[in-house]
C-alpha positions in Angstrom: 11.6 -6.4 31.0 8.9 -9.0 31.8 7.4 -11.4 29.1 4.1 -9.6 29.6 5.6 -6.2 28.8 7.4 -7.6 25.7 4.2 -9.2 24.5 2.2 -6.0 25.0 4.8 -4.0 23.1 4.7 -6.4 20.2 0.9 -6.3 20.1 1.0 -2.4 20.1 3.6 -2.4 17.3 1.7 -4.9 15.2 -1.5 -2.9 15.6 0.2 0.2 14.2 1.7 -1.7 11.3 -1.7 -3.1 10.4 -3.5 0.1 10.9 -1.3 3.2 11.1 -4.2 5.3 12.3 -5.8 4.1 15.6 -8.7 6.0 17.2 -9.1 6.2 21.0 -12.8 5.0 20.7 -14.6 2.3 18.8 -13.1 -0.9 17.5 -9.5 0.3 17.9 -9.8 1.5 21.5 -8.0 -1.4 23.1 -5.1 -1.2 20.6 -4.9 2.6 21.1 -4.6 2.0 24.8 -1.7 -0.4 24.3 0.1 2.1 22.0 -0.3 4.9 24.5 1.0 2.7 27.3 4.1 1.8 25.4 4.5 5.1 23.4 7.9 5.9 24.7 9.4 2.6 23.6 7.6 2.7 20.3 8.9 6.2 19.5 12.4 5.3 20.4 12.4 2.1 18.3 10.7 3.8 15.3 13.2 6.7 15.4 16.2 4.4 15.7 15.4 1.9 13.0 13.0 2.9 10.2 13.1 6.6 11.1 9.4 6.8 11.3 7.5 9.0 13.8 4.5 8.4 16.0 1.9 11.1 16.6 -0.2 10.5 19.7 -2.9 12.6 21.4 -6.0 11.9 23.4 -8.0 11.1 20.3 -5.7 9.3 17.8 -2.4 7.5 17.3 -0.9 8.0 13.9 2.2 6.1 12.7 3.8 8.3 10.1 5.4 5.8 7.8 7.7 6.6 4.9 8.1 3.8 2.3 11.5 2.5 1.2 10.5 3.3 -2.4 8.6 6.6 -2.6 7.3 5.8 -6.1 6.1 2.3 -5.4 2.6 2.1 -7.0 2.0 -1.6 -6.6 -0.3 -1.3 -3.5 -2.9 1.3 -4.2 -6.0 2.0 -2.1 -8.9 -0.3 -2.8 -12.6 0.5 -2.7 -14.1 -1.9 -0.2 -17.4 -2.2 -2.0 -16.3 -2.9 -5.5 -12.8 -4.2 -5.0 -11.4 -1.8 -7.6 -8.1 0.0 -7.1 -7.7 3.8 -6.9 -6.7 5.6 -10.0 -4.8 8.9 -10.1 -8.1 10.6 -10.6 -9.6 9.0 -7.5 -6.5 10.1 -5.5 -7.1 13.6 -6.7 -10.7 13.4 -5.6 -9.5 12.2 -2.2 -7.2 15.2 -1.8 -9.9 17.6 -2.9 -12.3 16.1 -0.5 -9.9 16.5 2.4 -9.4 20.1 1.4 -13.1 20.6 1.3 -13.6 19.0 4.8 -10.9 21.3 6.3 -13.2 24.3 5.5 -16.4 22.7 6.9 -17.9 22.5 10.3 -18.8 19.3 12.3 -21.1 17.9 9.6 -21.4 17.9 5.8 -23.1 16.2 2.9 -21.8 14.5 -0.1 -23.4 17.1 -2.3 -21.6 19.9 -0.4 -18.3 18.1 -0.8 -19.0 17.8 -4.6 -19.9 21.5 -4.9 -16.7 22.5 -3.0 -14.5 20.4 -5.4 -16.1 22.0 -8.5 -15.4 25.4 -7.0 -11.7 24.4 -6.3 -11.2 23.4 -9.9 -13.2 26.2 -11.5 -11.1 28.8 -9.6 -7.7 27.3 -10.4 -6.4 27.7 -14.0 -3.4 25.4 -13.4 -5.8 22.5 -12.6 -7.9 23.3 -15.7 -4.8 23.5 -17.9 -3.7 20.1 -16.5 -7.0 18.7 -17.9 -8.6 18.1 -14.5 -12.4 18.5 -14.5 -15.2 17.5 -12.2 -18.8 17.6 -13.2 -21.3 16.3 -10.6 -23.6 15.5 -13.4 -21.2 13.0 -14.9 -21.8 9.4 -13.5 -18.1 8.3 -13.8 -16.9 11.4 -12.0 -19.5 11.0 -9.2 -18.3 7.4 -8.8 -14.7 8.6 -8.4 -15.8 10.9 -5.6 -17.9 8.2 -3.9 -14.9 5.9 -3.8 -12.8 8.7 -2.2 -15.5 9.3 0.4 -15.8 5.6 1.2 -12.1 5.5 1.9 -12.5 8.5 4.2 -15.2 6.6 6.0 -12.9 3.5 6.4 -10.2 5.8 7.8 -12.6 7.3 10.3 -12.6 10.8 8.9 -16.3 10.6 8.1 -19.1 8.8 9.9 -22.4 8.4 7.9 -25.5 9.6 9.6 -28.1 9.2 6.8 -28.3 8.4 3.1 -26.7 6.1 0.7 -23.7 6.8 -1.6 -25.0 4.4 -4.2 -28.2 6.5 -4.7 -26.1 9.7 -5.0 -24.0 7.9 -7.6 -26.9 6.7 -9.7 -29.4 9.5 -9.2 -27.1 12.6 -9.6 -27.7 15.2 -6.8 -31.4 14.2 -6.2 -30.1 12.1 -3.3 -27.6 13.1 -0.7 -25.7 11.7 2.2 -25.1 13.3 5.7 -21.8 12.8 7.6 -20.2 13.7 10.9 -16.6 14.9 10.5 -14.0 13.6 12.9 -11.7 16.6 13.0 -9.1 14.8 15.2 -8.6 12.1 12.5 -8.8 14.7 9.7 -6.0 16.7 11.3 -3.8 13.5 11.6 -4.5 12.0 8.2 -1.8 13.7 6.1 1.6 12.0 6.3 3.8 14.8 4.9 6.3 17.2 6.6 5.5 20.1 4.3 2.8 21.0 1.8 3.1 20.3 -1.9 2.9 24.1 -2.7 5.9 24.8 -0.4 7.9 22.1 -2.2 7.1 23.7 -5.6 8.4 27.0 -4.2 11.7 25.6 -3.0 14.9 26.3 -5.0 15.5 23.6 -7.5 12.1 22.0 -7.0 10.7 23.0 -10.3 11.8 20.5 -12.9 13.2 18.1 -10.3 12.5 14.4 -10.7 9.3 13.0 -9.2 11.4 11.0 -6.7 13.2 14.2 -5.5 9.9 16.1 -5.1 8.3 13.2 -3.3 11.3 13.0 -0.9 11.0 16.7 -0.1 7.3 16.2 0.9 8.3 13.6 3.5 11.8 14.6 4.7 12.1 15.9 8.2 14.4 18.5 9.6 17.4 16.5 10.8 19.3 19.2 12.7 20.7 17.6 15.8 20.0 14.0 14.6 22.2 11.3 13.3 23.1 12.3 9.7 25.5 9.5 9.1 25.1 7.6 5.8 24.8 4.4 7.9 21.7 5.8 9.6 20.0 6.5 6.2 20.9 3.1 4.9 19.6 1.3 8.0 16.4 3.2 7.8 15.7 2.3 4.2 16.5 -1.4 4.8 14.3 -1.6 7.9 11.4 0.2 6.0 11.7 -2.3 3.2 11.8 -5.3 5.5 8.7 -4.1 7.5 6.6 -2.9 4.5 7.6 -5.0 1.4 6.9 -8.7 0.9 10.5 -9.4 0.0 13.8 -7.6 0.1 15.9 -8.7 -2.9 19.6 -8.2 -2.6 19.9 -7.3 -6.3 17.7 -4.3 -5.7 20.2 -2.8 -3.1 23.0 -0.5 -3.8 26.5 -1.6 -3.2 26.6 0.4 0.1 23.4 -1.2 1.2 24.5 -4.7 0.4 27.7 -4.2 2.4 25.9 -2.7 5.3 23.2 -5.4 5.4 25.9 -8.1 5.1 27.6 -6.7 8.2 24.5 -6.0 10.3 22.0 -8.6 9.1 21.8 -10.6 12.3 21.4 -7.5 14.5 18.7 -5.9 12.3 16.6 -9.1 11.8 16.8 -9.9 15.5 15.6 -6.4 16.4 12.7 -6.5 13.9 11.6 -10.0 14.8 11.7 -9.4 18.5 9.7 -6.2 18.1 7.1 -7.5 15.7 6.9 -11.3 16.1 7.6 -11.8 12.4 9.8 -14.7 11.3 12.8 -14.0 9.0 13.3 -16.3 6.0 16.8 -15.6 4.7 17.6 -17.0 1.2 20.4 -16.6 -1.3 18.4 -13.9 -3.2 17.0 -12.0 -0.3 14.9 -11.8 2.9 11.2 -12.2 3.6 9.5 -11.5 6.9 6.7 -14.0 7.4 3.7 -13.5 9.7 2.5 -16.9 10.8 -0.7 -15.5 12.2 -1.6 -13.6 9.0 -2.5 -10.6 11.1 -0.2 -8.3 9.0 -1.0 -10.0 5.7 -3.0 -7.9 3.3 -2.7 -9.9 0.1 -2.6 -13.7 0.3 -1.6 -16.3 -2.2 -3.3 -18.7 -2.5 -6.5 -16.8 -1.8 -10.2 -17.7 -2.1 -12.1 -16.6 -5.2 -11.5 -16.5 -9.0 -8.8 -13.7 -8.9 -6.8 -15.6 -6.3 -7.1 -18.8 -8.2 -5.9 -17.2 -11.5 -3.0 -15.6 -9.7 -1.9 -18.9 -8.2 -2.2 -20.9 -11.4 -0.3 -18.1 -13.3 2.6 -18.0 -10.8 2.9 -21.8 -10.9 3.3 -21.5 -14.6 5.9 -18.8 -14.3 7.8 -21.0 -11.8 7.7 -23.8 -14.3 8.9 -21.6 -17.2 11.7 -20.0 -15.2 15.1 -21.7 -15.3 17.5 -21.4 -12.4 19.9 -18.5 -12.9 18.1 -17.4 -16.1 16.0 -14.2 -16.1 14.3 -14.4 -19.5 11.1 -12.4 -20.0 7.9 -14.2 -20.9 6.1 -12.1 -23.6 2.8 -10.6 -22.5 1.0 -12.2 -25.4 2.2 -15.7 -24.3 0.9 -14.9 -20.8 -2.6 -13.9 -22.2 -2.7 -17.1 -24.3 -2.0 -19.1 -21.2 -4.7 -17.3 -19.2 -7.1 -18.1 -22.1 -6.2 -21.8 -21.7 -6.9 -21.5 -18.0 -10.3 -20.1 -18.8 -11.1 -23.0 -21.0 -10.1 -25.4 -18.3 -11.5 -23.7 -15.2 -14.0 -21.2 -16.6 -17.0 -23.3 -15.5 -15.9 -22.7 -11.9 -15.4 -19.0 -12.3 -17.7 -16.0 -12.8 -19.5 -16.0 -16.1 -17.9 -12.8 -17.4 -14.6 -14.7 -17.9 -16.3 -16.3 -21.0 -16.8 -12.9 -22.6 -14.5 -11.7 -25.5 -11.3 -10.1 -24.2 -11.7 -11.4 -20.7 -8.2 -12.9 -20.7 -6.6 -9.5 -21.1 -8.4 -8.1 -18.0 -7.7 -11.3 -16.0 -4.0 -11.2 -17.0 -3.6 -7.6 -16.0 -5.3 -8.1 -12.6 -3.2 -11.2 -11.8 0.1 -9.5 -12.9 -0.7 -6.5 -10.7 -1.2 -8.8 -7.7 1.9 -10.9 -8.4 4.0 -7.7 -8.9 2.8 -6.3 -5.6 3.9 -9.6 -3.9 7.4 -9.2 -5.5 6.9 -12.5 -7.4 7.4 -11.0 -10.8 8.9 -8.0 -12.5 7.4 -6.3 -15.6 9.8 -5.2 -18.3 9.4 -3.9 -21.9 9.9 -7.5 -23.1 7.3 -9.1 -20.8 7.1 -10.8 -17.4 10.3 -11.8 -15.5 9.6 -14.4 -12.7 11.6 -13.5 -9.6 13.2 -15.9 -7.1 10.3 -16.2 -4.7 8.0 -17.5 -7.5 9.9 -20.8 -7.2 8.1 -21.6 -4.0 4.9 -22.1 -6.1 6.5 -24.6 -8.5 4.2 -27.5 -9.3 4.3 -30.9 -7.6 7.6 -32.4 -8.8 10.3 -33.2 -6.3 13.1 -31.8 -8.5 11.3 -28.5 -8.8 10.8 -28.4 -5.0 14.6 -29.0 -4.7 15.2 -25.9 -6.9 12.7 -23.9 -4.8 14.4 -25.1 -1.6 17.7 -23.5 -2.6 16.0 -20.1 -3.0 12.6 -19.3 -1.6 10.9 -22.5 -0.3 
């Protein structure tokens, strides 16, 4: 294999990791061409290591990823306009919008999508008994729908032809928005092997745990494939290494720790050669670092008030933590420290931080970010700093020495 081919494969793989859905036209056309050119190698590698699949046709390339933790809620979708995260209700609106688009032709309007969702809910007693309602006359509920539609635009399912979602949100149905529907992307968007209704009908599904039901949605038929436990362990480890900021050894089962200890060099070499990521192996775990930031979605430090608060807070956590001790910091103490930070830095931040109760919101936002980065763990007793938080310890040499023995 030539260096040029190896570099192209790496670029194609990185493109899929950054954007699991690539269209053959528009901004992703060049990346789509690379993926199609190296599709055989990609499919083989993905099947062998993370057990992911790659759908490819003339219109779209879709990497069907399965997370290592099916119930990980630390990285929700984010509305690009407001920066707010998706709630369960907004995810429900997203699913209803997709169902509505499946029944429509090449074009639709925001109002038509809203009407279809109201009909779905009105005709389903189970949805009503679960407390789900949608009233297009309600501003908050219209906002949830608008956020779902914006995400569908970002994904390429919808292309806006005319109108403004903000006017629809503020003026009820007196304003509307016209869209083209990209049916090729719509057909590829779902990342499940079977429908939720079929899972509910399976023996033993009713009353099963959420993890078991989520697993049934994504599991593939494995007849004729490697069913060895080592294959399943390898898949979960590689998924975590590719998707999660840090893989902590303490989070692994005994089987997984033994397997990783025996095959660590091989697995990390395969991943790093395929992706260009750099492995940082420490006593507590492994992080794969992207020196180009191409695959980085959340940075720390990061520009803006939220990034500044998160950095100051994790520095404080690193100072509070003692090597080898995992004591929780009470949430009240964290909020008090954030209040102190507001007093010191509030003049540099947005004016709303000086409003009553702002420290609670800032604290929750920062903790959500730090938890997603695997720098902390939340417990009933408060916040537990994790090993990687030590890299943010303040500027004392002895503290850097402690960090250097773990995550530096």
